N, C-alpha and C positions, 0 to 999 in steps of 0.2 A: 186886880178884876181878877176873879177866879171862873174855876169850871165847873159844872158842876160834877159831882160826884155821882157816878154809874153804883146802877145796883150792883152788889158783892158778889151776885151769880152771874151778872151779864160778863157777855167775851169781852167785854173792854175796861172791867174793874180793875184794878191794878197800870192801868197803860198811864203813862206820864202823859199832865198837860203839856200842850203845846202855843205860844204864842204867835198870831198870827197879824199881820199887821195889812190893814186895810189901802186902797190906793187915795182913799181921804187921809191917812196918816194914822187914822183910830187903829186899836188894839184890841184885838177878840181873843181871848182864850178857849181853845176848841180840846176835844181830848182825843190823844194822836192816835192816825189812823193806824190798822191792823196790817201787819205781810200776814196773810195767810200760805201757809204751802196748803196743797192739797192732798185731803185726810184719806187713810187707805179707806175703799171703798170693800163694805160686809157683803154687796151683792148689787143687782140692776132690778130695776123695776120698770116694768110697761104702765105707763097712765092710760085710765081708761076715764071713758067721758061722770064730768061729776066729783073727780079727784080736786085735791084742793093743795097746797101746801102744808097748810096747817094739820088737814088729817093725815098728810104722809109724812108729816113730824113728826103724829103722836102713837103711829103705827109702828117706825123708825126709829125713833130716839122716846118714845113714851113719854111724850110732853109737847102737846101741838104748838106752844109759844116758841120751840127749838126748831121753827122752820127754818132759821138762818143756816143750819146744819146739811141741811140738804142743797142751800144755793151755795154756801162752800163748798162743797163735795162736788160741783157743779159748775167752776167757773166759766165755762164755755157759754151758759145760758143764763139769759135774763129770767125774772120770775112767772112770766106771761109764757114762755117756751116750755117751763117746768110740770104746767098743769097742762100742755095740752095732748088730746086722747092721742094714742099710740108712742110719744115721746119715750125715749128706753131713759132714765136716769139714774146714776149713781146712788146707794143708800149710802150713807155715813159710819162706819164705824164707831157707833155714840154709845 
């Protein structure tokens, strides 16, 4: 059994697969989890009405698909909190 190979530009690229045995004895091959240290913050941003993670990522990192950089820079919050007007979020040093 083999794991799917992540896209070379993915944050999971180069991570070794791990085998996980389920309660029924079946084995699934998964991508290894990442342990992410908090990246250095470039600054902060106060979320306004209508802001979305993909739009903030486009401004912060130049690529709307890199919204996960914002999530990694703000490990205390889930995605819904990062889009709440008035919320102050750390901007990653992308």
